[in-house]
C-alpha positions in Angstrom: 107.6 89.7 151.5 109.9 86.7 151.6 108.3 83.8 149.8 108.3 80.5 152.1 110.0 77.5 150.1 107.2 75.2 150.0 105.5 78.3 148.7 107.5 78.9 146.1 108.2 74.9 145.2 103.7 75.3 144.4 103.4 78.1 142.4 107.1 77.1 140.7 105.2 73.6 139.6 102.3 75.8 138.4 104.6 77.5 136.0 106.5 75.0 134.4 102.4 73.2 134.6 101.2 75.9 132.2 103.7 76.6 129.8 104.7 73.1 129.1 100.9 72.7 128.2 101.0 75.9 125.8 104.0 74.8 124.2 103.3 71.3 123.5 99.6 72.1 122.7 101.7 74.2 120.0 103.9 72.0 119.1 101.7 69.6 118.1 98.8 71.9 116.5 96.3 70.3 119.3 94.3 73.2 121.6 93.2 73.2 124.7 90.0 75.2 125.2 91.2 78.2 127.3 94.3 79.1 129.2 93.0 79.8 133.7 92.5 83.5 134.2 95.5 83.3 137.1 98.1 81.3 135.5 101.1 82.4 135.6 104.0 82.2 133.3 107.7 82.7 134.6 110.2 84.9 133.2 113.8 85.4 134.5 112.5 88.3 137.4 109.4 86.0 138.3 106.4 85.4 137.2 103.6 87.4 134.9 100.1 86.9 134.7 97.3 87.8 130.9 94.0 88.6 132.6 91.0 88.9 130.6 88.3 91.1 132.1 85.7 88.6 130.1 86.1 86.7 133.3 87.0 83.2 131.8 90.1 83.4 131.0 92.3 83.5 128.0 89.8 81.5 125.2 91.5 79.6 122.6 89.0 78.9 120.4 88.4 82.4 118.7 89.8 84.0 115.3 92.6 85.0 117.1 94.4 81.3 117.4 93.1 80.1 113.7 94.7 79.8 110.8 92.9 82.1 108.6 95.9 82.5 105.5 97.5 79.4 104.0 100.9 78.5 105.7 99.4 76.9 108.7 100.4 79.7 111.1 97.5 81.8 113.5 98.1 85.1 115.6 98.6 83.0 118.1 101.2 81.7 116.3 104.0 85.1 117.4 101.8 86.1 120.4 101.7 83.1 122.9 100.2 83.6 126.5 103.4 81.7 127.7 105.3 85.0 126.7 103.2 87.7 127.5 101.2 88.1 124.4 104.7 88.0 122.4 106.8 85.5 121.7 110.8 84.8 123.5 114.1 83.3 121.7 113.8 80.3 124.7 110.5 79.3 123.6 110.9 80.1 119.7 114.0 77.7 120.2 112.3 75.4 122.0 109.6 74.7 119.0 112.4 74.6 116.9 113.8 71.6 118.7 110.8 69.8 119.4 109.5 70.2 115.4 113.1 69.9 113.5 112.4 73.6 112.7 108.7 72.5 111.1 106.7 74.8 113.5 104.7 77.1 111.1 106.3 80.2 113.2 109.3 78.9 110.8 108.1 80.1 107.8 110.7 81.8 104.9 108.3 84.8 104.4 109.3 86.0 107.1 110.5 84.2 110.1 113.8 83.6 108.0 116.6 86.2 108.1 115.9 86.5 104.4 113.5 84.8 101.9 116.1 84.4 99.2 119.7 83.0 99.2 118.3 80.4 102.1 118.1 76.4 101.9 115.7 75.0 104.6 115.8 71.3 102.8 118.1 70.2 106.0 118.0 70.8 109.4 121.3 72.7 109.6 120.0 74.9 106.8 116.6 75.4 108.9 118.9 76.6 111.9 121.1 79.1 110.1 117.9 80.6 107.8 116.0 80.9 111.1 118.8 82.2 113.4 117.4 85.5 114.3 114.0 84.3 115.1 115.6 81.4 117.4 118.2 83.0 119.5 117.0 86.9 119.7 112.8 86.0 119.0 113.2 88.3 115.7 110.9 88.8 112.8 112.2 89.9 109.3 109.2 92.6 108.5 109.6 94.4 105.0 109.4 97.9 104.2 108.6 99.5 101.0 110.9 103.0 100.8 108.2 105.5 99.4 108.3 106.8 95.9 107.9 110.3 97.6 110.0 109.7 100.4 112.7 112.7 102.1 115.6 110.3 102.2 117.1 107.3 100.0 118.9 104.4 101.3 122.6 104.3 99.3 124.2 101.8 101.0 122.9 98.4 102.7 125.4 95.7 104.6 123.1 92.6 105.2 125.1 89.8 105.5 122.0 87.3 105.3 121.4 88.0 101.5 118.5 90.9 101.7 120.6 93.8 100.0 117.1 95.3 98.1 117.9 99.0 98.4 114.1 99.9 97.3 112.6 97.4 100.6 114.3 98.2 104.0 114.3 95.0 105.5 113.8 95.4 109.3 114.3 92.8 112.3 111.5 93.0 115.2 110.0 91.2 117.8 106.2 90.7 117.3 104.6 93.4 119.7 102.1 91.9 122.6 98.7 92.1 121.4 97.7 93.3 125.3 97.4 96.0 127.5 96.1 97.7 123.9 93.7 100.3 125.8 97.2 102.5 126.3 98.1 102.3 122.5 98.3 106.1 120.6 99.7 104.5 118.1 99.8 100.8 116.1 102.8 99.0 115.4 106.3 100.1 115.8 106.3 102.8 113.2 102.2 103.9 113.4 102.1 102.5 109.8 98.7 101.1 110.8 97.4 104.6 112.2 98.5 106.8 109.0 96.4 108.0 106.2 99.4 106.0 104.0 97.3 103.0 105.2 93.7 103.4 105.0 94.3 104.3 109.1 93.5 107.5 111.5 95.9 108.9 113.4 94.9 108.3 117.1 93.6 110.8 118.7 92.1 112.3 121.8 89.1 113.6 119.9 88.4 110.1 118.7 89.8 107.7 120.4 88.9 104.5 121.5 86.9 104.5 118.0 90.4 105.2 116.1 92.3 102.8 118.4 89.4 99.5 117.4 89.3 100.4 114.1 93.4 100.6 113.4 93.7 97.3 115.0 90.9 95.4 112.9 92.9 97.3 109.7 96.2 95.9 111.5 94.7 92.2 111.9 94.0 92.0 108.1 97.4 93.3 106.9 99.2 90.9 109.4 97.0 88.2 108.1 98.1 89.1 104.5 101.8 89.4 105.2 102.3 86.8 108.3 99.9 84.1 107.4 100.0 84.5 103.3 96.2 85.1 103.1 94.7 86.6 100.0 92.4 89.3 102.1 89.4 87.5 102.4 89.8 87.1 106.0 89.6 88.1 108.5 85.8 89.1 107.5 84.3 91.4 109.6 83.0 89.4 112.6 86.1 88.0 113.2 87.8 90.8 112.9 85.6 92.5 115.5 86.3 89.0 117.7 90.0 89.5 117.2 89.9 93.1 118.1 87.7 92.2 121.6 89.5 89.5 122.2 92.9 91.4 121.8 91.0 95.0 123.9 90.4 92.7 126.8 93.3 91.3 127.4 95.9 93.1 130.6 99.4 91.4 131.2 101.7 92.5 133.9 104.6 91.0 136.0 102.6 89.0 139.0 105.2 87.2 140.8 108.9 88.3 142.4 112.2 86.5 142.8 112.5 86.3 146.3 109.2 88.5 146.7 106.8 86.4 145.8 102.8 87.7 144.6 103.1 91.6 143.6 99.6 92.2 144.6 99.1 91.3 148.5 99.5 93.3 151.5 98.8 96.8 150.0 100.6 95.9 146.8 99.1 96.9 143.1 101.2 94.7 141.1 99.5 92.0 138.5 96.8 92.5 135.4 93.8 93.1 137.2 95.1 96.5 138.5 95.7 97.9 134.8 92.3 97.3 134.0 91.3 100.1 135.8 94.0 102.5 135.6 93.1 105.9 134.2 94.3 106.8 130.4 93.3 109.6 127.7 95.6 110.2 124.5 98.5 113.0 125.2 98.4 111.1 129.3 102.2 110.9 128.9 102.9 113.9 126.6 106.0 116.4 126.6 104.2 119.0 127.8 105.5 121.8 129.9 103.2 124.9 130.5 106.3 127.4 130.9 108.2 126.5 127.9 106.6 127.2 124.8 109.1 124.7 122.8 107.1 121.5 124.0 104.1 120.9 122.5 101.4 118.1 122.3 101.4 115.1 122.0 105.1 116.3 122.4 108.3 116.9 121.4 111.2 119.2 121.5 110.4 121.8 117.6 112.1 124.4 116.3 109.8 126.1 114.3 108.6 123.0 111.9 106.9 121.1 115.2 109.1 118.1 114.4 112.1 116.5 116.1 115.6 117.2 114.9 118.0 114.1 114.0 120.3 116.1 116.3 118.3 115.3 119.2 116.8 112.4 118.5 119.9 110.1 117.4 120.0 107.2 119.7 115.7 107.7 120.0 114.0 107.8 116.4 110.6 110.1 117.4 110.9 111.5 114.1 113.7 113.3 111.9 114.8 112.0 108.4 113.1 109.1 106.6 113.7 105.9 108.8 114.5 107.8 111.8 110.8 108.4 111.6 110.4 104.5 111.9 111.4 104.7 115.5 115.0 102.4 115.0 118.1 103.2 117.0 120.4 105.3 114.6 123.9 106.7 114.7 125.1 110.1 113.2 128.4 109.1 111.3 128.4 112.3 109.5 126.2 114.8 110.1 124.9 118.5 109.1 123.1 120.3 111.6 122.2 124.4 112.0 125.0 124.8 109.1 127.7 123.6 110.8 129.7 119.8 110.2 130.7 117.6 113.0 133.1 115.1 111.7 133.6 111.7 113.5 137.4 111.7 115.0 138.9 108.5 115.0 139.0 107.4 118.8 136.8 110.2 119.4 133.9 110.5 122.2 131.6 109.7 119.4 133.0 106.4 118.0 133.6 105.4 121.6 130.3 105.8 122.4 129.2 103.5 119.3 131.8 100.6 120.0 130.4 101.2 123.5 126.7 100.5 122.4 127.2 97.8 119.9 129.1 95.8 122.3 126.6 96.5 125.2 123.1 95.5 122.5 125.5 93.0 120.8 124.4 94.4 117.1 126.6 93.0 115.2 124.5 90.4 114.0 122.2 92.9 112.9 122.2 94.4 108.8 123.3 98.5 108.4 121.6 101.0 106.1 123.3 103.9 104.7 120.5 106.1 104.3 120.9 110.6 102.8 117.8 113.0 103.7 116.9 114.8 100.1 115.4 117.9 100.9 114.4 118.9 105.0 117.2 116.9 107.1 120.8 116.5 104.2 122.7 114.1 105.9 123.8 110.4 106.1 123.0 108.0 109.0 123.9 104.2 109.6 121.2 102.5 110.9 120.8 99.1 112.3 117.3 97.8 112.3 115.6 94.9 114.1 
């Protein structure tokens, strides 16, 4: 259904009002108490809505929006209602301009392209130091290479100065803290649902308790790593309040350009429909009753139950080393099933690589060379974000 001109103008005015209100409040350090549950926020395709099952809108007064560390950040610093409970490059750039790069999101610990070899004493210096955050909405995540890793970093080419081989700098946009009921793992690489961090893998048998406990643990780690907290906060009560707030949120596209609202005339768009959406762990797994090569919770297996690098070159669902962390990778010289495949100059693989890089504009991102030590003895080139 096409929107009438007057209706479109009215909705657009509401978009601008709430988006501007949230951004200005964040910039000035002021706190509006609640974002109404029916608020729309604009995006290139129309607008989205975030709905809270509390029925009271998005409460901006709880510990999620309180400073629990020492650098002025809150969870809400990088999880904005106006950006689907994440951040967008456009709004980050707006915050940079309004505060001259002094907004709490601009902190060298992870907001800068690198936390050393930078100068943030001037506006030009801050603009350069936070360029990936301003233009792409990317935060730098530091991941130490485990002592027992079955891979090693053989070369680092980080144009921003973080060239350490024992700590990988990964550039990622903060994950949305909404629709969390549908998670089967916490964090991009699953580290907050892993015994490595003292958390539990989320399974059909322990869901949703495992998800809730993992999210509580993640709230502490996030405060330490991003807000530079000392571990004393969030307290147990604050952790529970943060997770209760997150688990109550659902976000979806609510208005389409040229179509109007997506929840009228029998359509079920918008966030409220997600509240009753059926879900259980492994609901989307690659399970096929007639093909034994597929197993729950999913993956092509060849005797060991793990994805092989040759089949996940651009998916990174499993495999060696950093591939398990879910990064795009390019196999520049691989060994698979005893055969060696060389990338020929001008061949299809190099052409595909160039086209992929051009389409994703990944050239500003660092590169890492990795070599497997045991299970998969082959070399990879990675670009992280």
